[in-house]
Biopython code that builds the backbone (N, CA, C, O; Angstrom):
import numpy as np
from Bio.PDB.StructureBuilder import StructureBuilder

atoms = [
    (1, "UNK", "N", (-5.130, -24.770, -40.754)),
    (1, "UNK", "CA", (-5.169, -24.563, -42.192)),
    (1, "UNK", "C", (-3.703, -24.613, -42.693)),
    (1, "UNK", "O", (-2.833, -23.924, -42.161)),
    (2, "UNK", "N", (-3.459, -25.427, -43.705)),
    (2, "UNK", "CA", (-2.099, -25.561, -44.203)),
    (2, "UNK", "C", (-1.722, -24.475, -45.173)),
    (2, "UNK", "O", (-2.584, -23.833, -45.773)),
    (3, "UNK", "N", (-0.393, -24.264, -45.328)),
    (3, "UNK", "CA", (0.101, -23.276, -46.265)),
    (3, "UNK", "C", (-0.267, -23.663, -47.699)),
    (3, "UNK", "O", (-0.596, -22.808, -48.522)),
    (4, "UNK", "N", (-0.206, -24.949, -47.977)),
    (4, "UNK", "CA", (-0.613, -25.463, -49.328)),
    (4, "UNK", "C", (-2.017, -25.045, -49.657)),
    (4, "UNK", "O", (-2.299, -24.593, -50.767)),
    (5, "UNK", "N", (-2.906, -25.197, -48.686)),
    (5, "UNK", "CA", (-4.326, -24.841, -48.869)),
    (5, "UNK", "C", (-4.428, -23.347, -49.189)),
    (5, "UNK", "O", (-5.208, -22.947, -50.053)),
    (6, "UNK", "N", (-3.651, -22.538, -48.502)),
    (6, "UNK", "CA", (-3.695, -21.073, -48.758)),
    (6, "UNK", "C", (-3.175, -20.740, -50.144)),
    (6, "UNK", "O", (-3.711, -19.854, -50.809)),
    (7, "UNK", "N", (-2.115, -21.453, -50.599)),
    (7, "UNK", "CA", (-1.574, -21.205, -51.903)),
    (7, "UNK", "C", (-2.613, -21.538, -53.002)),
    (7, "UNK", "O", (-2.797, -20.763, -53.941)),
    (8, "UNK", "N", (-3.268, -22.668, -52.876)),
    (8, "UNK", "CA", (-4.237, -23.083, -53.846)),
    (8, "UNK", "C", (-5.442, -22.112, -53.790)),
    (8, "UNK", "O", (-5.980, -21.755, -54.839)),
    (9, "UNK", "N", (-5.855, -21.699, -52.635)),
    (9, "UNK", "CA", (-6.981, -20.763, -52.476)),
    (9, "UNK", "C", (-6.633, -19.410, -53.135)),
    (9, "UNK", "O", (-7.479, -18.813, -53.801)),
    (10, "UNK", "N", (-5.409, -18.937, -52.949)),
    (10, "UNK", "CA", (-4.956, -17.706, -53.563)),
    (10, "UNK", "C", (-4.932, -17.852, -55.070)),
    (10, "UNK", "O", (-5.266, -16.886, -55.757)),
    (11, "UNK", "N", (-4.565, -18.976, -55.625)),
    (11, "UNK", "CA", (-4.518, -19.162, -57.066)),
    (11, "UNK", "C", (-5.948, -19.057, -57.666)),
    (11, "UNK", "O", (-6.144, -18.517, -58.755)),
    (12, "UNK", "N", (-6.924, -19.589, -56.919)),
    (12, "UNK", "CA", (-8.289, -19.501, -57.378)),
    (12, "UNK", "C", (-8.770, -18.016, -57.354)),
    (12, "UNK", "O", (-9.388, -17.512, -58.292)),
    (13, "UNK", "N", (-8.450, -17.384, -56.258)),
    (13, "UNK", "CA", (-8.860, -15.981, -56.070)),
    (13, "UNK", "C", (-8.256, -15.055, -57.106)),
    (13, "UNK", "O", (-8.926, -14.133, -57.570)),
    (14, "UNK", "N", (-6.999, -15.280, -57.483)),
    (14, "UNK", "CA", (-6.314, -14.460, -58.477)),
    (14, "UNK", "C", (-6.541, -14.933, -59.926)),
    (14, "UNK", "O", (-6.154, -14.262, -60.882)),
    (15, "UNK", "N", (-7.178, -16.108, -60.057)),
    (15, "UNK", "CA", (-7.425, -16.649, -61.383)),
    (15, "UNK", "C", (-6.211, -17.063, -62.129)),
    (15, "UNK", "O", (-6.132, -16.911, -63.348)),
    (16, "UNK", "N", (-5.229, -17.605, -61.387)),
    (16, "UNK", "CA", (-3.980, -18.004, -62.008)),
    (16, "UNK", "C", (-3.897, -19.524, -62.040)),
    (16, "UNK", "O", (-3.532, -20.150, -61.044)),
    (17, "UNK", "N", (-4.222, -20.098, -63.145)),
    (17, "UNK", "CA", (-4.029, -21.517, -63.344)),
    (17, "UNK", "C", (-5.021, -22.431, -62.682)),
    (17, "UNK", "O", (-5.850, -22.006, -61.878)),
    (18, "UNK", "N", (-4.926, -23.676, -63.028)),
    (18, "UNK", "CA", (-5.766, -24.724, -62.471)),
    (18, "UNK", "C", (-5.278, -25.056, -61.072)),
    (18, "UNK", "O", (-4.088, -25.309, -60.885)),
    (19, "UNK", "N", (-6.167, -25.063, -60.082)),
    (19, "UNK", "CA", (-5.762, -25.356, -58.674)),
    (19, "UNK", "C", (-5.035, -26.697, -58.540)),
    (19, "UNK", "O", (-4.123, -26.796, -57.719)),
    (20, "UNK", "N", (-5.389, -27.717, -59.294)),
    (20, "UNK", "CA", (-4.684, -28.971, -59.230)),
    (20, "UNK", "C", (-3.231, -28.832, -59.710)),
    (20, "UNK", "O", (-2.310, -29.400, -59.123)),
    (21, "UNK", "N", (-3.055, -28.073, -60.775)),
    (21, "UNK", "CA", (-1.699, -27.828, -61.311)),
    (21, "UNK", "C", (-0.868, -27.017, -60.321)),
    (21, "UNK", "O", (0.312, -27.301, -60.116)),
    (22, "UNK", "N", (-1.474, -26.028, -59.721)),
    (22, "UNK", "CA", (-0.768, -25.218, -58.704)),
    (22, "UNK", "C", (-0.353, -26.148, -57.505)),
    (22, "UNK", "O", (0.762, -26.071, -56.989)),
    (23, "UNK", "N", (-1.270, -26.984, -57.118)),
    (23, "UNK", "CA", (-0.995, -27.925, -56.012)),
    (23, "UNK", "C", (0.192, -28.786, -56.358)),
    (23, "UNK", "O", (1.119, -28.900, -55.556)),
    (24, "UNK", "N", (0.196, -29.402, -57.542)),
    (24, "UNK", "CA", (1.306, -30.284, -57.990)),
    (24, "UNK", "C", (2.618, -29.515, -58.069)),
    (24, "UNK", "O", (3.650, -30.017, -57.622)),
    (25, "UNK", "N", (2.601, -28.319, -58.623)),
    (25, "UNK", "CA", (3.859, -27.530, -58.721)),
    (25, "UNK", "C", (4.359, -27.144, -57.358)),
    (25, "UNK", "O", (5.564, -27.159, -57.112)),
    (26, "UNK", "N", (3.438, -26.790, -56.449)),
    (26, "UNK", "CA", (3.865, -26.376, -55.105)),
    (26, "UNK", "C", (4.517, -27.529, -54.389)),
    (26, "UNK", "O", (5.549, -27.347, -53.743)),
    (27, "UNK", "N", (3.941, -28.720, -54.485)),
    (27, "UNK", "CA", (4.491, -29.908, -53.803)),
    (27, "UNK", "C", (5.865, -30.200, -54.427)),
    (27, "UNK", "O", (6.805, -30.498, -53.690)),
    (28, "UNK", "N", (6.011, -30.127, -55.729)),
    (28, "UNK", "CA", (7.287, -30.320, -56.400)),
    (28, "UNK", "C", (8.302, -29.277, -55.938)),
    (28, "UNK", "O", (9.465, -29.610, -55.710)),
    (29, "UNK", "N", (7.879, -28.024, -55.798)),
    (29, "UNK", "CA", (8.750, -26.935, -55.348)),
    (29, "UNK", "C", (9.224, -27.237, -53.928)),
    (29, "UNK", "O", (10.401, -27.039, -53.627)),
    (30, "UNK", "N", (8.352, -27.705, -53.059)),
    (30, "UNK", "CA", (8.751, -28.012, -51.665)),
    (30, "UNK", "C", (9.772, -29.141, -51.596)),
    (30, "UNK", "O", (10.578, -29.195, -50.668)),
    (31, "UNK", "N", (9.741, -30.035, -52.567)),
    (31, "UNK", "CA", (10.653, -31.155, -52.570)),
    (31, "UNK", "C", (12.047, -30.851, -53.130)),
    (31, "UNK", "O", (12.947, -31.686, -53.051)),
    (32, "UNK", "N", (12.221, -29.637, -53.702)),
    (32, "UNK", "CA", (13.542, -29.253, -54.247)),
    (32, "UNK", "C", (14.541, -29.194, -53.127)),
    (32, "UNK", "O", (14.220, -28.793, -52.009)),
    (33, "UNK", "N", (15.746, -29.594, -53.431)),
    (33, "UNK", "CA", (16.824, -29.450, -52.439)),
    (33, "UNK", "C", (17.186, -27.981, -52.365)),
    (33, "UNK", "O", (16.942, -27.226, -53.306)),
    (34, "UNK", "N", (17.762, -27.582, -51.261)),
    (34, "UNK", "CA", (18.143, -26.185, -51.061)),
    (34, "UNK", "C", (19.183, -25.756, -52.076)),
    (34, "UNK", "O", (19.234, -24.586, -52.455)),
    (35, "UNK", "N", (20.024, -26.697, -52.527)),
    (35, "UNK", "CA", (21.045, -26.369, -53.510)),
    (35, "UNK", "C", (20.495, -26.089, -54.878)),
    (35, "UNK", "O", (21.152, -25.443, -55.694)),
    (36, "UNK", "N", (19.249, -26.583, -55.155)),
    (36, "UNK", "CA", (18.612, -26.343, -56.422)),
    (36, "UNK", "C", (17.908, -24.980, -56.488)),
    (36, "UNK", "O", (17.513, -24.539, -57.567)),
    (37, "UNK", "N", (17.754, -24.321, -55.344)),
    (37, "UNK", "CA", (17.063, -23.039, -55.294)),
    (37, "UNK", "C", (18.068, -21.917, -55.513)),
    (37, "UNK", "O", (19.243, -22.053, -55.170)),
    (38, "UNK", "N", (17.597, -20.788, -56.094)),
    (38, "UNK", "CA", (18.464, -19.637, -56.200)),
    (38, "UNK", "C", (18.811, -19.073, -54.816)),
    (38, "UNK", "O", (18.031, -19.240, -53.879)),
    (39, "UNK", "N", (19.937, -18.424, -54.671)),
    (39, "UNK", "CA", (20.294, -17.853, -53.361)),
    (39, "UNK", "C", (19.283, -16.772, -52.970)),
    (39, "UNK", "O", (18.799, -16.000, -53.797)),
    (40, "UNK", "N", (18.993, -16.758, -51.682)),
    (40, "UNK", "CA", (18.081, -15.733, -51.128)),
    (40, "UNK", "C", (18.672, -15.162, -49.874)),
    (40, "UNK", "O", (19.003, -15.898, -48.945)),
    (41, "UNK", "N", (18.809, -13.857, -49.835)),
    (41, "UNK", "CA", (19.313, -13.168, -48.656)),
    (41, "UNK", "C", (18.175, -12.442, -48.020)),
    (41, "UNK", "O", (17.415, -11.742, -48.689)),
    (42, "UNK", "N", (18.051, -12.608, -46.701)),
    (42, "UNK", "CA", (16.930, -12.011, -45.979)),
    (42, "UNK", "C", (16.865, -10.494, -46.287)),
    (42, "UNK", "O", (17.861, -9.777, -46.190)),
    (43, "UNK", "N", (15.681, -10.054, -46.650)),
    (43, "UNK", "CA", (15.468, -8.652, -46.958)),
    (43, "UNK", "C", (15.567, -8.304, -48.423)),
    (43, "UNK", "O", (15.191, -7.199, -48.815)),
    (44, "UNK", "N", (16.057, -9.204, -49.238)),
    (44, "UNK", "CA", (16.151, -8.923, -50.669)),
    (44, "UNK", "C", (14.775, -8.941, -51.351)),
    (44, "UNK", "O", (13.842, -9.553, -50.832)),
    (45, "UNK", "N", (14.643, -8.288, -52.487)),
    (45, "UNK", "CA", (13.372, -8.297, -53.216)),
    (45, "UNK", "C", (13.061, -9.690, -53.651)),
    (45, "UNK", "O", (13.982, -10.458, -53.932)),
    (46, "UNK", "N", (11.770, -10.069, -53.722)),
    (46, "UNK", "CA", (11.401, -11.404, -54.089)),
    (46, "UNK", "C", (11.298, -11.594, -55.623)),
    (46, "UNK", "O", (11.301, -12.725, -56.109)),
    (47, "UNK", "N", (11.207, -10.485, -56.374)),
    (47, "UNK", "CA", (11.097, -10.611, -57.793)),
    (47, "UNK", "C", (12.224, -11.399, -58.450)),
    (47, "UNK", "O", (11.954, -12.298, -59.246)),
    (48, "UNK", "N", (13.480, -11.084, -58.136)),
    (48, "UNK", "CA", (14.591, -11.825, -58.753)),
    (48, "UNK", "C", (14.586, -13.311, -58.374)),
    (48, "UNK", "O", (14.925, -14.170, -59.188)),
    (49, "UNK", "N", (14.191, -13.600, -57.113)),
    (49, "UNK", "CA", (14.127, -14.987, -56.646)),
    (49, "UNK", "C", (13.133, -15.761, -57.501)),
    (49, "UNK", "O", (13.444, -16.845, -57.993)),
    (50, "UNK", "N", (11.932, -15.200, -57.677)),
    (50, "UNK", "CA", (10.864, -15.908, -58.441)),
    (50, "UNK", "C", (11.176, -15.907, -59.932)),
    (50, "UNK", "O", (10.737, -16.802, -60.654)),
    (51, "UNK", "N", (11.914, -14.933, -60.393)),
    (51, "UNK", "CA", (12.350, -14.981, -61.812)),
    (51, "UNK", "C", (13.264, -16.166, -62.054)),
    (51, "UNK", "O", (13.175, -16.830, -63.088)),
    (52, "UNK", "N", (14.150, -16.433, -61.093)),
    (52, "UNK", "CA", (15.029, -17.632, -61.216)),
    (52, "UNK", "C", (14.179, -18.939, -61.101)),
    (52, "UNK", "O", (14.434, -19.908, -61.817)),
    (53, "UNK", "N", (13.205, -18.948, -60.223)),
    (53, "UNK", "CA", (12.313, -20.156, -60.116)),
    (53, "UNK", "C", (11.580, -20.328, -61.450)),
    (53, "UNK", "O", (11.453, -21.450, -61.940)),
    (54, "UNK", "N", (11.113, -19.270, -62.023)),
    (54, "UNK", "CA", (10.378, -19.349, -63.291)),
    (54, "UNK", "C", (11.262, -19.858, -64.420)),
    (54, "UNK", "O", (10.751, -20.403, -65.398)),
    (55, "UNK", "N", (12.558, -19.694, -64.310)),
    (55, "UNK", "CA", (13.500, -20.151, -65.370)),
    (55, "UNK", "C", (13.946, -21.588, -65.226)),
    (55, "UNK", "O", (14.614, -22.111, -66.118)),
    (56, "UNK", "N", (13.597, -22.243, -64.130)),
    (56, "UNK", "CA", (14.010, -23.654, -63.915)),
    (56, "UNK", "C", (13.253, -24.507, -64.931)),
    (56, "UNK", "O", (12.046, -24.357, -65.120)),
    (57, "UNK", "N", (13.988, -25.396, -65.573)),
    (57, "UNK", "CA", (13.425, -26.239, -66.661)),
    (57, "UNK", "C", (13.368, -27.720, -66.245)),
    (57, "UNK", "O", (14.117, -28.161, -65.373)),
    (58, "UNK", "N", (12.483, -28.458, -66.874)),
    (58, "UNK", "CA", (12.440, -29.893, -66.714)),
    (58, "UNK", "C", (13.508, -30.489, -67.636)),
    (58, "UNK", "O", (14.104, -29.762, -68.431)),
    (59, "UNK", "N", (13.758, -31.793, -67.544)),
    (59, "UNK", "CA", (14.697, -32.414, -68.483)),
    (59, "UNK", "C", (14.262, -32.257, -69.957)),
    (59, "UNK", "O", (15.095, -32.340, -70.859)),
    (60, "UNK", "N", (12.971, -32.031, -70.192)),
    (60, "UNK", "CA", (12.507, -31.827, -71.568)),
    (60, "UNK", "C", (12.514, -30.365, -71.994)),
    (60, "UNK", "O", (11.940, -30.002, -73.020)),
    (61, "UNK", "N", (13.184, -29.515, -71.176)),
    (61, "UNK", "CA", (13.356, -28.080, -71.437)),
    (61, "UNK", "C", (12.032, -27.291, -71.400)),
    (61, "UNK", "O", (11.893, -26.264, -72.064)),
    (62, "UNK", "N", (11.085, -27.782, -70.625)),
    (62, "UNK", "CA", (9.842, -27.020, -70.414)),
    (62, "UNK", "C", (9.951, -26.382, -69.031)),
    (62, "UNK", "O", (10.665, -26.879, -68.160)),
    (63, "UNK", "N", (9.226, -25.265, -68.840)),
    (63, "UNK", "CA", (9.225, -24.594, -67.554)),
    (63, "UNK", "C", (8.723, -25.576, -66.480)),
    (63, "UNK", "O", (7.700, -26.235, -66.669)),
    (64, "UNK", "N", (9.445, -25.668, -65.360)),
    (64, "UNK", "CA", (9.057, -26.614, -64.319)),
    (64, "UNK", "C", (7.957, -26.077, -63.446)),
    (64, "UNK", "O", (7.139, -26.848, -62.944)),
    (65, "UNK", "N", (7.909, -24.744, -63.243)),
    (65, "UNK", "CA", (6.974, -24.094, -62.326)),
    (65, "UNK", "C", (6.238, -22.935, -63.012)),
    (65, "UNK", "O", (6.246, -21.834, -62.463)),
    (66, "UNK", "N", (5.618, -23.113, -64.151)),
    (66, "UNK", "CA", (5.008, -21.981, -64.850)),
    (66, "UNK", "C", (3.813, -21.363, -64.098)),
    (66, "UNK", "O", (3.682, -20.141, -64.046)),
    (67, "UNK", "N", (2.962, -22.191, -63.529)),
    (67, "UNK", "CA", (1.757, -21.678, -62.858)),
    (67, "UNK", "C", (2.145, -21.128, -61.446)),
    (67, "UNK", "O", (1.643, -20.088, -61.019)),
    (68, "UNK", "N", (3.015, -21.827, -60.769)),
    (68, "UNK", "CA", (3.414, -21.354, -59.446)),
    (68, "UNK", "C", (4.132, -20.030, -59.511)),
    (68, "UNK", "O", (3.900, -19.167, -58.663)),
    (69, "UNK", "N", (5.014, -19.834, -60.507)),
    (69, "UNK", "CA", (5.696, -18.571, -60.654)),
    (69, "UNK", "C", (4.741, -17.487, -61.088)),
    (69, "UNK", "O", (4.886, -16.338, -60.670)),
    (70, "UNK", "N", (3.764, -17.820, -61.917)),
    (70, "UNK", "CA", (2.732, -16.826, -62.285)),
    (70, "UNK", "C", (1.933, -16.398, -61.102)),
    (70, "UNK", "O", (1.584, -15.224, -60.980)),
    (71, "UNK", "N", (1.625, -17.341, -60.203)),
    (71, "UNK", "CA", (0.917, -17.002, -58.985)),
    (71, "UNK", "C", (1.782, -16.110, -58.107)),
    (71, "UNK", "O", (1.289, -15.129, -57.551)),
    (72, "UNK", "N", (3.058, -16.434, -57.973)),
    (72, "UNK", "CA", (3.962, -15.609, -57.176)),
    (72, "UNK", "C", (4.024, -14.174, -57.713)),
    (72, "UNK", "O", (3.959, -13.222, -56.937)),
    (73, "UNK", "N", (4.149, -14.016, -59.029)),
    (73, "UNK", "CA", (4.216, -12.682, -59.634)),
    (73, "UNK", "C", (2.883, -11.908, -59.444)),
    (73, "UNK", "O", (2.878, -10.696, -59.227)),
    (74, "UNK", "N", (1.776, -12.638, -59.532)),
    (74, "UNK", "CA", (0.474, -11.987, -59.314)),
    (74, "UNK", "C", (0.377, -11.573, -57.843)),
    (74, "UNK", "O", (-0.095, -10.471, -57.566)),
    (75, "UNK", "N", (0.792, -12.391, -56.911)),
    (75, "UNK", "CA", (0.730, -12.035, -55.511)),
    (75, "UNK", "C", (1.656, -10.865, -55.203)),
    (75, "UNK", "O", (1.310, -9.997, -54.402)),
    (76, "UNK", "N", (2.837, -10.831, -55.836)),
    (76, "UNK", "CA", (3.780, -9.728, -55.608)),
    (76, "UNK", "C", (3.306, -8.431, -56.151)),
    (76, "UNK", "O", (3.772, -7.373, -55.726)),
    (77, "UNK", "N", (2.353, -8.475, -57.116)),
    (77, "UNK", "CA", (1.892, -7.246, -57.736)),
    (77, "UNK", "C", (0.720, -6.603, -56.929)),
    (77, "UNK", "O", (0.295, -5.489, -57.235)),
    (78, "UNK", "N", (0.215, -7.314, -55.909)),
    (78, "UNK", "CA", (-0.852, -6.787, -55.068)),
    (78, "UNK", "C", (-0.255, -5.673, -54.216)),
    (78, "UNK", "O", (0.735, -5.899, -53.520)),
    (79, "UNK", "N", (-0.829, -4.490, -54.255)),
    (79, "UNK", "CA", (-0.283, -3.396, -53.424)),
    (79, "UNK", "C", (-0.533, -3.730, -51.918)),
    (79, "UNK", "O", (-1.541, -4.334, -51.551)),
    (80, "UNK", "N", (0.405, -3.317, -51.105)),
    (80, "UNK", "CA", (0.256, -3.558, -49.704)),
    (80, "UNK", "C", (0.405, -2.289, -48.867)),
    (80, "UNK", "O", (0.301, -2.341, -47.642)),
]
sb = StructureBuilder()
sb.init_structure("model")
sb.init_model(0)
sb.init_chain("A")
sb.init_seg("    ")
for serial, (resi, resn, name, xyz) in enumerate(atoms, 1):
    if name == "N":
        sb.init_residue(resn, " ", resi, " ")
    sb.init_atom(name, np.array(xyz, "f"), 0.0, 1.0, " ", f" {name:<3s}", serial, name[0])
structure = sb.get_structure()
């Protein structure tokens, strides 16, 4: 079972966005160069990382990962 499949399945379960849109955003996210990602230090909270991802814009100044970041915030809010 691929990680992509799990991400899409989680989006359906949490009711966050269209699964096709989540799929497209996730693939786009995987293709980002490491230099385009915000810095991440092992052990740091994930909220600031995903807040930076949510603020990445397309050339037309629209959010590049609106559904994927919504999914991440929903997943981070699940108590563990």
